[in-house]
C-alpha positions, 0 to 999 in steps of 0.5 A, a space after each residue: 419813431 424817434 424814441 426807437 432811435 434813442 434806444 439804439 434800434 437805428 444805427 448811429 450811421 443813420 440820419 438823425 431823423 431817419 425813421 420819422 414819418 412826416 405828412 405835409 398838407 401845406 402850400 407856399 413857403 412857411 409850412 413846406 420850408 419846415 418839412 424841408 429841414 426835417 427832410 434834410 436830417 433824414 425824415 421821410 416827408 410825404 407832401 400831399 397836394 390835391 390832384 386838380 389844385 396843386 400847390 400854387 408855389 409850383 408856378 411862381 417862377 413863371 409869373 415874373 411880377 414881383 418875383 424873377 421869371 425863370 424856367 427853373 422852379 427855384 422857390 419850389 426847389 428850396 422848399 420842397 426838395 427831398 420829399 415824396 409827393 402824392 396827389 390825393 383828394 382828401 375831400 373824397 371818401 376814398 381819398 380820406 381813407 388814404 389820408 387817415 391811414 397815412 396819419 395813423 402811421 405818421 409821427 408829425 403832421 404839418 399844415 399852414 391851412 387857415 383854421 376855418 379850412 382845417 375845420 372844413 377839411 376835418 384835419 383839426 388837431 382834435 380830429 387827428 390826435 383822436 386818430 393818432 395820440 402820439 402825433 405831433 401836430 404842427 401848425 402855422 397861422 397868420 395871427 395865432 391859434 387863439 384870439 379874436 383874429 385867429 381865423 384871419 388869413 394872412 401872409 408874411 408881408 401882412 401878418 409878420 411885416 405890416 402888423 408888427 411895426 417892422 414895415 413902418 420902422 424899417 424904412 430909410 427915413 420917417 417921411 419915407 413910405 413903409 418898406 415893402 418886404 421881399 417875397 417870402 422873407 418872413 416865411 423861412 424864419 417862421 419855418 425855423 420856429 415851427 421846426 424848433 417846435 416840432 423837435 420840442 414836441 418830439 422830445 416831449 413825446 420821448 418823455 411822455 409817449 404822447 403827441 401834442 399840438 405845436 404851433 407858431 404864427 407869422 405875427 408872433 415871429 414878427 414881434 420876436 424879430 423886433 423884440 428889442 424895440 417891441 419890449 422897449 414900447 412895452 416898457 413905456 419907451 417912445 419908439 420912433 422911426 430912425 432918422 435918415 442916414 444923413 442925420 444918424 444918431 451914431 455916425 460910426 454906425 452908419 452907411 457911407 457911399 464909396 467913390 464908385 457908388 457902392 456902400 459901406 456900413 461901418 460899425 465902430 462900437 467896440 475896441 473904441 481905443 482904436 479910434 486913432 487907427 480908424 481915422 488914420 485909415 480913413 485919411 483923417 488922422 487930424 481928427 484923432 484928438 479932436 475934442 468933438 470926436 475923441 470919445 464915443 459920447 462926443 462923436 454921437 453929440 457931434 454926429 452931424 459934423 462927423 457924418 460930413 467928414 466921414 462921407 468925404 473920406 469914404 468918397 475918396 476910394 472905391 468900394 473894393 479898396 475899402 473892403 480890402 483896407 477894412 478887412 486887413 485892419 480888422 475893423 467891423 463893417 458891412 460891405 453892402 453887396 448885390 445879390 448876384 455877388 453870392 454866385 461868386 462868394 466862396 464863403 457862402 459855400 465854405 460857410 455852408 450857406 449854399 450846398 451843391 446839388 448834382 442835377 441839371 434840372 435844378 438850373 444851378 450847381 448849388 441850392 440854399 441850405 437850411 441854416 442848421 448843422 449837426 457835426 458828424 451827422 451829414 444832411 441827406 443829399 439834396 434831390 429835386 422836389 417831386 412832380 405832382 403825384 410823382 410818388 403816389 403809387 409808391 407811397 400808397 403801395 407802402 401802406 398796403 394798397 394793391 393794384 385793385 385798390 389803386 384802380 378804385 382810387 383812380 376811378 373815384 378821382 381820389 388820386 392821379 
């Protein structure tokens, strides 16, 4: 348990979460992504899947509808690596006995099952806490654990993106249709929230010796994402959709197209004394002292005129030229990249957003890393996610099941 680590019963060379046992009963992204981070730091994560209804996330890479089609299970690799997988039907009496034994030895339980499903499967916090009072029970819901819509199911695109105003506000212009989210875009940040909740729960257990129910919701994370404008609305401000790029309120916090059809997002809102340098770089030194643009307030007041000038300036050079010039002169900007540029971006590796994986089954040399690092404590090396039921026998033998007991479980169709 974690408290043993703090007391020195695990050596400092051990992984930070070495010895922590996690049981995951979750599907798709947010729940599994939470336990991936725990596994990255050494926790022993056991992923439970029903033998005949495995996590549907396993097959998303083959569908090729709103997600890219591939022979490699790319999403499953990101969110289920470094786990042990068991195929267990907890609806059977025999399978439930196995589940209860796992829970009694666990430090953390993670689920994103809807509340009615938790009740139906008898895996509510009240039930599992009664079995194991030191358990940190971690759950993700769509709209929150309480309230009139607590039992309403949802996904990140519905509960996080649509419900919270993000879908309406993040669009190119007021008359544009709402902006659709990308697959799973809100799930990974929500997983980060639950990971923080789990670690807070473990820390509380260190102080009290007792477990707790920690949770987050997709809706709450969407509100947190958009916390600035949400709080503005709560304070009585009128929040409206941003105007189109061509009518942006701040011309020097805006997107401009380059000669070769790419885009640069210039953000000039600090070091304002460098205005003459910026316009000289843009080939328009003549407007450095123009009274319409020589202060930030003036630039905003005369935004429409300045946007036209800046559009013409950026259209005079190609994207790569602007990137080099703006970098060399240390102006803040965003070079709007295509996702396939990540493949050849050394900063993605050196900055640890990507991590090497040495397994041809991964279909890549790198995987997307979880965005937390603790200096001096390396993460566990990434391994491929488990096949369905790959570790069933290993895990069950580890909690006391022998050949005869395993045979009985198979005969009852409780395991694969």
